[in-house]
C-alpha positions in Angstrom: 10.3 -13.5 -12.0 9.4 -15.7 -9.0 7.4 -15.8 -5.5 9.3 -15.5 -2.4 8.7 -16.2 1.3 10.6 -15.8 4.5 9.9 -16.2 8.1 11.9 -15.3 11.4 10.4 -16.7 14.7 11.5 -15.2 18.0 11.0 -18.4 20.0 12.7 -21.5 18.7 13.5 -22.8 15.3 10.9 -22.3 12.2 8.8 -25.2 11.3 10.0 -26.6 7.9 6.6 -27.8 7.0 5.1 -24.4 7.4 7.9 -22.8 5.3 7.2 -25.5 2.5 3.5 -25.0 2.9 3.5 -20.9 2.9 6.1 -20.9 0.1 3.9 -23.2 -2.2 0.8 -21.0 -1.8 2.2 -18.9 -4.5 3.2 -21.9 -6.8 1.5 -20.1 -9.7 4.2 -17.6 -9.6 6.9 -19.8 -10.0 6.1 -23.1 -11.7 9.6 -24.1 -12.8 11.1 -24.9 -9.6 11.1 -24.5 -5.9 13.4 -24.4 -2.9 13.9 -23.7 0.9 16.6 -22.8 3.2 16.3 -23.5 6.9 18.8 -22.1 9.3 17.8 -22.0 13.1 15.0 -19.4 13.5 15.3 -18.3 9.8 13.4 -19.8 6.8 13.7 -18.7 3.2 11.4 -19.9 0.5 11.3 -19.6 -3.2 9.2 -20.3 -6.4 11.0 -20.2 -9.7 9.9 -18.7 -13.0 12.9 -19.4 -15.2 13.6 -16.4 -17.5 17.5 -16.0 -17.3 19.9 -19.1 -17.1 17.2 -21.8 -17.3 19.4 -24.4 -15.9 19.5 -25.6 -12.3 22.4 -23.1 -11.5 19.8 -20.4 -11.3 17.9 -22.1 -8.4 17.0 -20.2 -5.3 17.4 -19.5 -2.2 21.1 -18.9 -3.6 24.1 -18.7 -1.7 27.4 -16.9 -2.4 30.0 -19.4 -3.2 32.5 -18.2 -0.7 30.5 -16.2 2.2 27.6 -17.3 4.2 25.0 -15.1 2.5 21.6 -16.3 1.1 19.0 -14.7 -1.2 15.6 -15.0 -2.3 14.7 -12.9 -5.0 11.8 -11.9 -7.3 12.4 -9.6 -10.3 14.8 -8.9 -12.9 17.9 -6.7 -13.1 18.1 -5.7 -16.7 21.6 -4.3 -16.7 23.0 -7.5 -15.2 25.3 -8.0 -17.9 27.0 -4.7 -17.5 27.2 -5.1 -13.7 28.6 -8.7 -14.1 31.4 -7.2 -16.4 32.2 -4.4 -13.8 32.3 -6.9 -10.9 34.5 -9.2 -12.9 36.8 -6.5 -13.5 36.9 -5.9 -9.6 37.9 -9.6 -9.3 34.6 -11.5 -8.6 34.3 -14.9 -10.2 30.9 -16.0 -11.4 29.6 -19.5 -11.5 26.2 -19.0 -12.9 24.8 -17.0 -16.0 21.9 -15.7 -13.8 21.3 -12.0 -12.6 20.5 -13.4 -9.2 24.2 -14.3 -8.7 24.9 -10.8 -9.9 22.7 -9.1 -7.4 24.1 -11.0 -4.6 27.7 -10.3 -5.6 26.6 -6.6 -5.8 25.3 -6.5 -2.4 28.4 -8.3 -1.2 30.6 -5.5 -3.0 28.6 -2.4 -2.5 26.2 -3.1 0.4 22.9 -1.3 0.4 24.5 1.1 -2.2 24.0 -1.6 -4.7 20.4 -0.6 -5.2 21.7 2.6 -6.8 23.1 0.6 -9.7 20.2 -1.5 -10.6 18.1 -1.0 -13.6 15.1 -3.1 -13.2 12.4 -4.5 -10.9 13.0 -6.3 -7.7 11.8 -7.5 -4.4 14.2 -9.8 -2.5 15.4 -10.7 1.0 19.2 -11.4 1.7 20.1 -13.1 4.8 23.6 -12.2 5.8 24.7 -14.8 8.2 27.8 -12.8 9.2 25.7 -10.3 11.3 22.8 -12.3 11.3 20.7 -9.6 9.7 17.9 -9.7 7.0 18.4 -7.3 4.2 15.2 -6.7 2.2 14.5 -4.3 -0.6 12.0 -3.2 -3.1 12.5 -1.6 -6.5 12.1 2.3 -7.2 8.4 2.3 -8.1 7.3 -0.8 -6.6 6.7 -2.9 -9.7 7.3 -6.1 -7.6 5.4 -6.7 -4.3 6.8 -7.2 -1.0 4.1 -7.8 2.0 5.2 -8.4 5.7 3.8 -8.9 9.1 5.6 -8.2 12.3 3.9 -9.9 15.4 4.9 -10.7 18.8 6.0 -14.3 17.7 7.5 -13.5 14.4 8.5 -11.5 11.2 7.3 -12.9 8.0 7.2 -11.5 4.3 5.9 -12.8 0.9 5.2 -11.9 -2.6 1.3 -12.4 -1.9 -0.9 -11.6 1.1 -2.2 -15.2 1.1 1.1 -16.4 2.3 0.7 -14.1 5.4 -2.9 -14.6 6.5 -2.2 -17.9 8.2 0.2 -16.1 10.4 -2.2 -13.5 11.8 -4.9 -14.2 14.2 -7.8 -13.6 11.8 -8.3 -11.5 8.8 -9.7 -8.1 9.7 -10.7 -5.3 7.5 -8.8 -2.0 7.5 -11.7 0.5 8.1 -10.1 3.5 6.6 -9.2 1.6 3.3 -12.2 0.0 2.8 -13.9 3.5 3.4 -11.6 5.1 0.9 -12.3 2.4 -1.7 -16.2 2.9 -1.3 -16.0 6.5 -1.7 -13.9 6.8 -4.9 -12.3 3.5 -5.7 -9.0 4.4 -4.4 -6.6 1.6 -3.4 -2.9 1.0 -2.8 -2.3 4.9 -1.7 -0.7 3.7 1.6 1.8 1.1 2.8 -1.2 -0.7 4.5 -3.4 -3.3 2.9 -7.0 -4.0 3.3 -6.1 -6.6 5.7 -5.2 -5.2 9.1 -1.7 -5.9 10.2 -0.5 -6.9 6.7 1.8 -4.1 5.4 3.9 -3.4 2.3 7.7 -2.4 2.0 7.1 0.9 0.3 8.8 1.3 -3.1 12.4 2.6 -3.2 12.9 1.6 0.4 15.1 -1.0 2.1 14.7 -2.7 5.4 17.3 -4.5 7.6 15.8 -6.8 10.3 17.8 -8.0 13.3 17.3 -11.9 13.0 17.6 -12.2 17.0 15.1 -9.6 17.9 13.0 -8.9 14.7 13.4 -5.2 15.0 14.1 -3.7 11.8 15.2 -0.3 10.3 13.4 1.2 7.2 15.0 3.4 5.1 14.2 5.3 1.8 17.0 5.0 -0.8 15.3 6.6 -3.9 12.8 9.5 -4.3 11.7 11.4 -7.4 13.2 15.2 -7.4 11.4 17.5 -9.9 13.7 19.9 -11.4 13.7 22.3 -14.7 14.9 20.6 -17.7 15.3 23.0 -20.6 16.1 21.9 -24.1 14.4 22.6 -27.3 11.3 20.5 -28.6 13.2 18.7 -31.2 15.9 17.6 -28.8 13.3 16.5 -26.1 11.6 14.4 -28.5 15.0 12.7 -29.9 16.3 12.2 -26.2 13.0 10.7 -25.0 12.9 8.1 -27.9 16.5 7.2 -27.4 15.6 6.6 -23.8 12.7 4.4 -24.5 14.4 2.5 -27.1 17.2 1.6 -24.7 14.7 0.9 -22.0 13.0 -1.6 -24.3 16.3 -3.0 -25.6 17.3 -4.0 -21.9 13.7 -5.4 -21.4 14.1 -8.0 -24.3 16.8 -10.0 -22.5 15.5 -13.2 -21.9 16.1 -16.8 -22.5 12.5 -17.5 -23.2 9.8 -16.0 -25.6 9.0 -12.4 -25.3 6.0 -10.6 -26.6 4.1 -7.3 -25.8 0.7 -6.2 -24.6 -1.0 -4.3 -27.4 -4.2 -2.1 -26.9 -3.8 0.2 -29.9 -3.1 3.0 -27.7 0.1 5.5 -28.0 2.0 3.8 -25.3 1.5 0.2 -26.0 1.9 0.8 -29.9 5.2 2.7 -29.2 6.7 -0.2 -27.0 5.4 -3.0 -29.7 6.9 -0.9 -32.5 10.3 -0.5 -30.9 10.6 -4.0 -29.6 9.5 -5.6 -32.8 12.5 -3.7 -34.6 14.8 -4.9 -31.9 13.7 -8.5 -31.3 16.3 -11.1 -32.6 14.6 -14.2 -33.3 13.6 -16.5 -36.2 10.0 -15.8 -35.2 7.8 -12.9 -35.6 7.4 -10.8 -32.3 4.0 -11.7 -30.2 1.6 -9.1 -29.4 -1.7 -9.7 -27.7 -4.8 -7.5 -27.7 -8.0 -8.0 -25.6 -11.1 -6.9 -27.6 -14.0 -5.3 -26.1 -17.5 -6.3 -27.2 -18.7 -2.8 -26.4 -18.5 -0.6 -29.7 -17.7 2.5 -27.7 -14.4 1.3 -26.4 -13.3 -1.4 -28.8 -9.7 -0.7 -30.1 -9.3 -3.6 -32.5 -8.8 -1.6 -35.5 -5.9 0.5 -34.0 -4.1 -2.5 -32.8 -4.6 -4.2 -36.0 -2.7 -1.3 -37.9 0.2 -1.8 -35.7 0.2 -5.5 -36.0 0.3 -4.9 -39.7 3.0 -2.2 -39.8 5.1 -4.1 -37.4 4.6 -7.6 -38.8 3.4 -8.8 -35.5 2.2 -12.3 -34.5 -0.9 -10.9 -33.4 -3.1 -12.8 -30.9 -6.5 -11.7 -29.9 -8.9 -12.4 -27.0 -12.5 -11.6 -26.6 -13.8 -11.9 -23.0 -17.5 -12.4 -23.1 -20.0 -11.4 -20.3 -20.3 -15.3 -19.6 -16.5 -15.5 -19.0 -16.7 -12.2 -16.7 -19.5 -13.6 -14.7 -17.8 -17.0 -14.0 -14.5 -15.3 -13.4 -15.6 -12.4 -11.2 -15.0 -14.2 -7.9 -11.5 -15.8 -9.2 -10.4 -12.2 -9.9 -11.0 -11.2 -6.6 -9.0 -14.0 -5.1 -6.2 -13.4 -7.6 -6.0 -9.8 -6.7 -6.5 -10.4 -3.0 -7.9 -7.0 -2.3 -10.8 -4.9 -4.0 -10.3 -3.2 -7.2 -12.3 -0.4 -9.0 -13.9 -2.1 -12.2 -14.0 -5.1 -14.5 -11.3 -3.9 -16.9 -8.8 -6.0 -14.8 -10.6 -8.9 -16.5 -9.2 -7.7 -20.0 -5.7 -7.9 -18.5 -6.2 -11.3 -16.9 -7.4 -12.7 -20.5 -4.2 -11.1 -22.0 -1.9 -12.9 -19.6 -3.8 -16.3 -19.9 -3.4 -15.9 -23.7 0.2 -15.2 -23.3 0.9 -18.2 -21.2 -1.3 -20.7 -23.5 0.8 -19.5 -26.4 4.3 -19.8 -24.7 4.8 -16.1 -24.3 6.4 -16.1 -20.7 7.6 -12.5 -21.0 5.3 -9.6 -22.0 6.2 -6.0 -22.4 3.4 -3.5 -21.4 3.1 0.3 -21.7 2.3 0.7 -18.2 3.8 4.2 -16.7 3.4 6.2 -20.0 0.4 8.3 -18.7 2.0 9.1 -15.3 5.2 10.0 -16.8 4.1 12.2 -19.7 0.9 13.8 -18.4 -1.4 11.3 -20.4 -4.6 11.6 -18.2 -7.2 14.6 -18.8 -6.9 15.5 -15.1 -3.5 17.1 -15.7 -4.9 19.6 -18.0 -5.8 21.8 -14.9 -2.1 22.4 -14.2 -1.4 23.0 -17.7 -4.1 25.8 -18.0 -3.0 27.4 -14.7 0.8 27.4 -16.0 -0.5 29.0 -19.2 -2.4 31.6 -17.1 1.0 32.3 -15.0 2.9 32.6 -18.2 0.5 34.6 -20.6 -2.6 36.0 -18.3 -6.0 35.7 -19.3 -5.0 35.7 -23.0 -2.6 32.8 -22.5 -5.3 30.6 -20.5 -7.9 31.1 -23.2 -5.5 30.3 -26.0 -4.6 27.0 -24.1 -8.1 26.3 -23.6 -8.8 26.5 -27.2 -5.8 24.3 -28.0 -7.1 21.6 -25.7 -10.6 21.6 -27.2 -9.1 21.3 -30.6 -6.9 18.4 -29.6 -10.2 16.8 -28.6 -10.8 17.5 -24.9 -14.3 18.7 -24.1 -14.8 22.1 -22.4 -17.0 20.4 -19.8 -14.2 17.9 -18.9 -11.7 20.9 -18.8 -13.8 22.8 -16.4 -14.5 19.8 -14.3 -10.8 19.0 -13.6 -10.0 22.8 -13.4 -12.6 23.8 -10.7 -13.8 20.2 -9.6 -10.6 18.3 -8.9 -8.8 21.0 -7.6 -11.1 21.7 -4.8 -11.0 19.0 -2.1 -14.1 20.9 -0.2 -16.2 20.7 -3.8 -15.1 17.1 -4.3 -15.8 16.1 -0.9 -19.3 17.8 -0.7 -20.1 16.0 -4.0 -19.3 12.5 -2.7 -21.3 13.2 0.6 -24.4 14.2 -1.6 -24.1 11.4 -4.1 -23.3 8.6 -1.7 -25.1 9.8 1.6 -25.9 6.0 2.3 -22.2 5.7 3.2 -21.5 5.8 6.8 -18.1 7.5 6.3 -18.0 9.6 3.0 -14.9 11.3 3.6 -12.6 12.3 1.0 -9.1 10.3 1.3 -6.3 12.3 2.3 -4.4 11.5 -0.8 -7.1 13.2 -2.9 -7.0 16.2 -0.7 -3.3 16.4 -1.2 -3.8 15.7 -5.2 -6.3 18.9 -5.2 -3.5 21.1 -3.7 -1.1 19.7 -6.3 -3.3 20.5 -9.3 -1.5 23.8 -9.5 1.7 22.0 -10.3 1.9 19.4 -12.8 5.2 17.8 -11.5 4.1 17.6 -8.0 0.8 15.9 -9.4 3.0 13.3 -11.2 5.0 12.5 -8.2 1.9 12.0 -6.2 0.4 9.9 -9.2 3.5 7.9 -9.2 3.9 7.3 -5.5 0.3 7.2 -4.2 -2.8 7.8 -6.1 -2.5 5.8 -9.4 0.6 4.0 -10.4 0.7 1.7 -7.3 -2.7 0.3 -7.8 -2.1 -0.3 -11.5 1.2 -2.1 -10.7 -0.6 -4.3 -8.2 -3.2 -5.3 -11.0 -0.5 -6.2 -13.4 1.7 -8.2 -11.0 -1.2 -10.0 -9.8 -2.9 -11.0 -13.1 0.4 -11.8 -14.8 1.9 -14.1 -12.1 -1.4 -15.9 -11.8 -0.2 -17.5 -15.1 3.5 -17.3 -14.3 4.0 -14.5 -16.8 6.4 -11.9 -16.4 5.6 -8.4 -17.5 8.2 -5.6 -18.1 7.6 -1.9 -18.3 10.0 0.1 -20.4 8.3 3.4 -19.4 9.3 2.8 -15.7 13.1 2.6 -16.5 14.2 5.0 -13.9 16.1 6.9 -16.5 12.9 7.6 -18.6 10.9 8.4 -15.6 13.4 11.0 -14.3 13.9 12.6 -17.8 10.1 12.7 -18.6 9.2 14.1 -15.1 11.5 16.9 -15.7 10.3 18.2 -18.9 8.3 21.5 -19.1 4.8 21.2 -18.4 4.1 23.2 -21.6 6.0 20.7 -23.6 4.3 17.5 -22.3 1.1 19.0 -23.0 2.1 21.1 -26.1 -0.8 22.9 -28.0 -3.3 20.9 -26.3 -1.8 17.5 -27.1 -1.2 15.1 -24.1 2.0 13.2 -24.1 3.3 15.5 -27.1 7.1 14.5 -26.8 6.1 10.9 -27.3 3.9 11.7 -30.3 6.7 13.7 -31.8 9.3 11.0 -31.2 7.3 8.2 -32.8 5.4 10.0 -35.5 7.9 8.6 -38.1 7.4 4.9 -36.9 3.6 4.9 -36.1 0.7 5.5 -38.2 -0.6 9.0 -37.9 -4.0 7.8 -36.6 -2.2 6.3 -33.6 0.7 8.9 -33.1 -2.1 11.7 -33.1 -5.1 9.7 -31.5 -7.3 12.1 -29.6 -9.2 9.5 -27.6 -8.1 7.2 -24.8 -9.1 3.9 -23.9 -6.6 1.1 -22.9 -8.0 -2.5 -22.5 -11.2 -1.2 -21.4 -14.0 -3.7 -20.5 -17.3 -3.3 -21.7 -18.5 -2.2 -18.3 -22.0 -0.9 -19.4 -22.9 -4.3 -21.0 -21.3 -6.7 -18.4 -22.5 -4.9 -15.1 -25.9 -4.1 -16.5 -26.4 -7.9 -17.1 -24.6 -8.7 -13.6 -26.8 -6.1 -11.7 -29.0 -8.7 -10.0 -26.2 -11.1 -8.9 -24.4 -8.3 -7.6 -27.3 -7.1 -5.7 -27.8 -10.4 -4.0 -24.0 -10.5 -3.0 -24.4 -6.9 -1.7 -27.3 -7.2 0.5 -26.2 -10.4 2.1 -23.0 -9.0 3.1 -22.4 -8.7 7.0 -19.1 -6.9 6.5 -20.4 -4.3 4.2 -23.1 -3.6 6.6 -20.5 -1.7 8.7 -19.8 0.7 6.0 -23.3 1.4 4.6 -27.1 2.0 5.5 -28.1 -1.3 4.3 -31.8 -0.5 4.0 -31.0 2.6 1.7 -28.7 0.3 -0.5 -31.5 -2.2 -0.7 -33.8 0.6 -2.0 -31.5 2.2 -4.3 -29.0 -0.1 -5.7 -30.2 -0.4 -9.1 -30.1 3.5 -9.3 -26.5 3.9 -8.3 -23.8 4.6 -10.9 -22.0 1.5 -12.2 -18.9 2.5 -10.3 -20.5 2.5 -6.9 -22.5 -0.9 -7.8 -19.4 -2.5 -8.7 -17.3 -1.4 -5.7 -20.2 -2.5 -3.4 -20.2 -5.9 -4.9 -16.3 -6.0 -4.7 -16.3 -5.4 -0.9 -18.9 -8.0 -0.5 -16.9 -10.5 -2.5 -13.8 -9.8 -0.8 -15.3 -10.4 2.6 -16.9 -13.6 1.5 -13.7 -14.9 -0.2 -11.2 -14.3 2.5 -13.7 -14.4 5.5 -12.8 -11.0 6.4 -14.3 -9.9 9.8 -15.1 -6.2 10.8 -12.7 -4.6 13.3 
């Protein structure tokens, strides 16, 4: 896990000092080493976080021993040992123990098709001097970031936006993205960023850049294809557990200390339990929990059950309002773009605690909800599936099962009729947020409304656009701020494909969300967790924090010249303290973002 940077100039050689400077802007991502490679109009930079092969042999940019092919790479190829053995059988000789050399050898052997063989997370660029091209790729689901700009004078890429801002004329807000965020908190649903001109290489895509012209070809190499998978319930649970267990096994490969995030929910508890059973070390497996000071979303008791049952070395952090108030602006600088709520602070504190205790790799349960229908909004598709299968009787039977499993009738009806109607949702936002100058429903949510009739299509949209991308951005930025690598067993592509294709009536079985995982883990987890009805997940004490922070938020909001472009400021001044907490936060976040990065209106 590292920070990468690259620059191709159109007129003359690159400036070596500039490569050094922009590479080191992400020194926090790679505290264990640095390197640059300059070749005429191409510069590659790398900041190293050493995880596999801690020796200098793993330093980057790395060159193939025989061919003029260089790589700068951020990520992990978890199945690198298996690929290494396969390449050795084909005659390749390795000189390091790193997964970087395996990736480079795989590219040389199989070209772009090497991506199909990787199980991992990656964001890399390979300068192939044989044909003077730059081959760039991002992992299937976009766990690792790849930002780029393409201007009249240069093409550049980096792990973070801050590396690219000095290369554009000035930071200008993307109107559409700011408006989408203010309406409903949606972010990361397009390949654009909040900074106009800074874009993202989409997940599951590669890009080949002609170094002489900076023209590039962009191509998708991976996409989710929903299909029907029919097996009995017992087999589904058994196969699901086997896949999750193997995904966890691969993600424990490391030459540094590994631990896990533990909220006390089903997903993180499953990962912690499987990892602790497999962890081969003389020390107990580490788990880290952020504890809310708000009683209604405090999960400490659940996490304690898992810590005791799996004999974990359990570390706890209890962020206070004072910490939040002093860190809010720092969080915005870390994330680089607005985010929908202060719960990110909880994750930030987990990562800080990990680094301070020498835990350099953390597993996490991210992706479990998107792959196994874990959110309440999926019940709309499930109810309609029962209606199609069993008519009115089937619908009401399923409705009763859901309420028995802990979902309130009001919430079920809200998702069945509200989320599935783009017209109703748009009208609600226009009424509630009439002070917004553009209170339009984002296109992604209009598509989401259409997909509520099909759970698999909803999942694909959530994984690709409306939910997972923003969660992955939060996790990457928070973890890498402290030089911590997070690994996500639920996003092993084998697990994702299997879970996606399970029948909807099984993923939501008798009203229980994520039923296959509950059934698969019930012999290992306490029943109070395997069959928990509520869902929280590292939630911040929003009501306590934002209530106390409201005056400070108000001052920032009314002073923001950028925000004045998007809202009727006179109305905001009158009604700010009557707005819902989510909207108050979004206004504050945009104001902070504009101030922190000196963002201008278009």
